[in-house]
C-alpha positions in Angstrom: -44.7 39.9 63.9 -45.2 41.2 60.4 -41.4 41.6 59.9 -40.9 38.0 60.9 -43.5 36.8 58.4 -41.9 38.9 55.6 -38.5 37.4 56.4 -40.0 33.8 56.3 -41.7 34.6 53.0 -38.6 35.9 51.4 -36.6 32.8 52.6 -39.3 30.5 51.1 -39.2 32.3 47.8 -35.4 32.2 47.6 -35.5 28.4 48.4 -38.1 27.8 45.7 -36.1 29.8 43.3 -32.9 27.9 44.1 -34.7 24.5 43.7 -36.2 25.7 40.4 -32.8 26.7 39.0 -30.9 23.7 40.2 -33.4 21.1 39.2 -32.7 19.2 36.0 -35.2 19.6 33.2 -37.4 16.5 32.5 -35.5 15.9 29.3 -32.0 15.8 30.9 -33.4 13.6 33.7 -34.9 11.2 31.2 -31.7 11.2 29.2 -29.7 10.1 32.2 -32.1 7.3 32.9 -31.8 6.2 29.2 -28.0 6.2 29.6 -28.3 3.9 32.5 -30.5 1.6 30.4 -27.9 1.9 27.5 -30.5 3.3 25.3 -28.3 5.9 23.5 -30.8 6.8 20.8 -33.6 7.7 23.3 -31.1 9.7 25.4 -29.9 11.6 22.3 -33.5 12.4 21.4 -34.2 13.9 24.9 -30.9 15.9 24.9 -31.6 17.4 21.5 -35.0 18.5 22.8 -33.3 19.9 25.9 -30.7 21.7 23.7 -33.6 23.7 22.1 -35.4 24.3 25.4 -32.3 25.1 27.4 -29.8 26.7 25.0 -27.8 28.1 28.0 -27.4 24.8 29.9 -23.8 23.6 29.5 -24.6 20.1 30.8 -26.7 19.3 27.7 -23.9 19.7 25.0 -21.5 18.1 27.4 -23.6 15.0 27.8 -24.2 14.9 24.0 -20.4 15.1 23.4 -19.3 12.5 26.0 -22.2 10.1 26.2 -23.7 10.2 22.7 -21.2 11.3 20.0 -17.9 10.0 21.5 -19.1 6.4 21.8 -20.2 6.6 18.2 -16.8 8.2 17.2 -18.6 11.1 15.6 -15.6 13.3 16.4 -16.7 16.5 14.6 -19.9 16.6 16.7 -17.9 15.8 19.8 -15.6 18.7 19.2 -18.5 21.0 18.4 -20.4 20.1 21.6 -17.3 20.4 23.8 -16.6 23.8 22.4 -20.2 24.8 23.0 -19.9 23.6 26.6 -16.8 25.8 27.2 -18.5 28.9 25.8 -21.6 28.4 27.9 -19.8 27.8 31.1 -16.0 28.4 31.6 -16.1 26.3 34.8 -16.3 23.3 32.5 -12.9 24.1 30.9 -10.9 21.5 32.9 -13.4 18.8 32.1 -13.5 19.8 28.5 -9.7 19.8 28.2 -9.5 16.4 29.9 -12.0 14.8 27.6 -10.5 16.5 24.5 -7.1 15.1 25.4 -8.6 11.6 26.0 -10.4 11.6 22.6 -7.3 12.9 20.8 -5.3 10.1 22.4 -7.7 7.5 21.2 -7.7 8.8 17.6 -3.9 9.3 17.5 -3.3 5.8 18.8 -5.5 4.4 16.0 -3.4 6.3 13.5 -0.1 5.2 15.0 -1.2 1.5 15.0 -2.2 1.8 11.3 1.1 3.5 10.5 3.0 0.6 12.3 1.0 -1.9 10.3 2.0 0.0 7.1 5.7 -0.3 8.1 5.3 -4.0 8.4 3.4 -4.4 5.2 5.2 -6.3 2.4 3.3 -5.3 -0.7 3.7 -1.7 -1.8 0.0 -1.4 -2.6 -1.0 -2.6 0.9 1.6 -0.2 2.5 0.3 2.8 0.6 -3.3 1.9 1.5 -2.5 1.7 5.2 -0.4 4.9 5.1 -3.4 6.7 3.5 -5.7 5.3 6.3 -3.2 6.5 8.9 -3.2 10.0 7.5 -7.0 10.1 7.8 -6.8 9.1 11.5 -4.0 11.7 12.1 -6.2 14.4 10.5 -9.1 13.5 12.8 -6.7 13.7 15.8 -5.4 17.1 14.7 -9.0 18.2 14.2 -9.7 17.3 17.8 -6.4 18.8 19.2 -4.1 20.7 16.9 -1.2 21.3 19.3 0.3 17.8 19.6 3.7 17.4 18.0 3.5 13.6 17.9 0.5 13.7 15.5 2.2 16.1 13.1 5.2 13.7 13.3 3.1 10.7 12.2 1.3 12.7 9.6 4.4 14.0 7.9 6.1 10.6 8.0 3.1 9.1 6.2 3.1 11.7 3.5 6.9 11.5 3.1 6.6 7.8 2.5 3.8 8.4 0.1 6.0 10.9 -1.8 3.3 13.5 -1.2 5.6 16.5 -0.9 2.7 19.1 -0.9 1.2 17.6 2.2 4.6 17.2 3.9 5.0 21.0 3.3 1.5 21.8 4.4 1.5 20.0 7.8 5.1 21.0 8.6 4.2 24.6 8.1 0.9 24.1 10.0 2.9 22.7 13.0 5.4 25.6 12.8 2.5 28.1 12.6 1.1 26.6 15.8 4.4 27.3 17.6 5.3 23.6 17.8 8.7 22.1 17.0 9.4 18.5 16.1 12.8 17.7 14.6 11.6 14.8 12.5 8.9 16.9 10.9 11.4 19.7 10.0 13.9 17.0 8.8 11.4 15.7 6.2 10.2 19.2 5.4 13.6 20.5 4.5 14.3 17.4 2.4 11.2 17.9 0.2 12.0 21.6 0.0 15.6 21.0 -1.2 15.1 21.8 -4.8 17.7 23.5 -7.0 15.8 26.7 -7.3 15.3 27.0 -3.5 18.6 25.6 -2.1 20.1 28.7 -0.8 16.8 29.8 0.8 16.2 26.4 2.4 19.8 26.2 3.7 19.4 29.6 5.3 16.2 28.6 6.9 17.6 25.2 8.0 20.6 27.0 9.5 18.3 29.3 11.5 16.2 26.3 12.8 19.3 24.3 13.7 20.7 27.4 15.6 17.5 27.7 17.6 17.4 24.0 18.3 21.0 22.9 18.8 19.8 19.7 20.4 18.2 18.6 17.1 21.1 16.5 15.7 19.2 15.3 12.7 18.9 18.9 11.5 22.6 19.6 12.1 23.5 16.5 10.1 21.1 17.5 7.3 22.8 20.9 7.2 26.2 19.2 6.8 24.7 17.1 4.0 23.3 20.1 2.2 26.6 22.0 2.5 28.4 19.0 1.0 26.0 18.8 -1.9 26.8 22.4 -2.6 30.5 21.5 -2.4 31.0 24.0 0.5 33.2 21.4 2.2 35.0 23.8 4.5 31.7 25.0 6.0 30.5 21.4 6.3 33.7 20.4 8.0 33.4 23.3 10.5 29.9 22.2 11.5 30.8 18.5 11.6 33.8 19.2 13.9 31.8 21.4 16.2 28.9 19.0 16.8 31.3 16.0 16.9 33.1 17.7 19.7 29.8 18.4 21.5 28.7 14.7 21.0 32.0 12.7 21.2 30.2 9.4 21.6 28.0 9.7 18.5 29.5 7.4 15.9 27.1 8.6 13.2 28.6 12.0 13.5 32.1 10.6 13.4 31.2 8.7 10.2 29.9 11.8 8.6 33.0 13.8 9.7 35.2 11.1 8.1 33.4 11.4 4.8 33.9 15.1 4.7 37.6 14.7 5.4 37.7 12.4 2.4 36.0 15.0 0.2 38.6 17.5 1.4 41.3 14.9 0.5 42.4 14.7 4.1 42.7 11.0 4.2 44.7 10.8 7.3 42.0 12.5 9.4 39.4 10.4 7.7 41.2 7.2 8.6 41.4 8.3 12.2 37.7 9.0 12.4 36.8 5.7 10.6 38.9 3.8 13.1 37.0 5.3 16.0 33.7 4.2 14.4 35.1 0.7 13.8 36.1 0.4 17.4 32.5 0.5 18.3 31.4 -1.9 15.6 34.3 -3.8 14.0 31.9 -5.7 11.6 30.3 -2.6 10.0 30.6 -3.4 6.3 29.9 0.2 5.2 32.6 1.7 7.4 35.1 -1.0 6.3 34.4 -0.1 2.7 35.1 3.6 3.4 38.2 3.1 5.4 39.6 0.6 2.9 39.0 3.2 0.1 40.6 5.9 2.3 43.8 4.0 2.8 43.9 3.0 -0.9 43.4 6.6 -2.1 46.2 7.7 0.2 48.4 4.9 -1.3 49.0 3.3 2.0 49.1 -0.2 0.4 49.8 -2.1 3.7 46.7 -0.7 5.5 44.6 -1.0 2.4 45.6 -4.6 2.2 44.7 -5.2 5.9 41.3 -3.6 5.7 40.4 -5.2 2.3 41.1 -8.6 3.9 38.8 -7.8 6.8 36.2 -6.7 4.3 36.5 -10.0 2.3 36.4 -12.0 5.5 33.0 -10.5 6.4 31.7 -10.4 2.8 33.5 -13.1 0.7 31.9 -11.9 -2.6 32.8 -8.2 -2.2 34.2 -7.2 -5.5 35.6 -3.9 -4.2 37.4 -5.8 -1.5 39.2 -8.1 -4.0 39.9 -5.1 -6.3 41.7 -3.2 -3.6 43.4 -6.3 -2.3 45.0 -7.4 -5.5 46.1 -3.8 -6.4 47.5 -3.3 -2.9 49.5 -6.5 -3.1 50.7 -5.7 -6.6 51.9 -2.3 -5.5 53.9 -4.0 -2.7 55.6 -6.3 -5.2 53.5 -9.4 -4.4 52.5 -10.0 -8.0 51.8 -13.7 -7.8 49.4 -13.4 -4.9 47.9 -10.2 -6.5 47.1 -12.2 -9.7 45.3 -14.8 -7.6 42.9 -12.2 -6.1 42.6 -10.4 -9.4 41.2 -13.6 -11.0 38.7 -13.9 -8.1 37.7 -10.3 -8.6 37.3 -10.8 -12.3 35.2 -13.9 -11.8 32.8 -12.0 -9.5 32.1 -9.3 -12.0 
């Protein structure tokens, strides 16, 4: 009988203990009631009291983060309380990550919308002001979650457009330090780092990055550009041929390859590549200019005439087109017609 009474007593004590530990404190209970009444200030007051009374209760900082500070967009406190929640109870990790991602998304979207408004702005002052506002939002987003490539992308683009090279460098290196890769970020980074005193160092680093990320065509193209600027045309040509072969349908690469052929005085190869590009877009003025010049430089007067006429047809006031046309006609012996177009070219100057 006594044993049975002892067992019952222990069971009762365990039940009371369980109820005591699982019951919410009066402050947390009150806070939840206030939330239902949309009385955020009163709920906050109760939770701050609970935070002092129950420093080990993870629900308190979680409620402060999600129900008090987040609606008021006090992101520093949101992050602080979410971090506190995770430290107090690792079982909250999934919830904390979910809310962190959500809040990051809200802030980043604000920054992206502001950036898009800046792109559409007409006045330079308005554009710069909006870009600065966008950087502020992106900074808040990175403070909430520092491993999202898209936010570094927006941040670096803003600073590049603001000609703030120091911050382009800062955030590109911050992204890289966090083990994140975004080709746009590195594209702008290498451009601002491309200074005469650092060119060989930058080119080596760019070559390494391009090798690690062969899918990043922008970086491959930038490497070709830098090699060309250093007049290392053979190296530039090798790279351009390789990536053009790997991306045969990319007309931008074909256009770049053609320009390098011109720099190497290989006009025949350049003409061939330009013609491939024109096949995709016969009315591309820039390509027509280049192919007209290529045929003129190679002294193929017939083809120079043909393409200069196409150029003038699309752009009737194109001085270069008339210049090539009258000279090509003259060199073919058509002096009377050449004089006609020479006068037009002269009148446009």
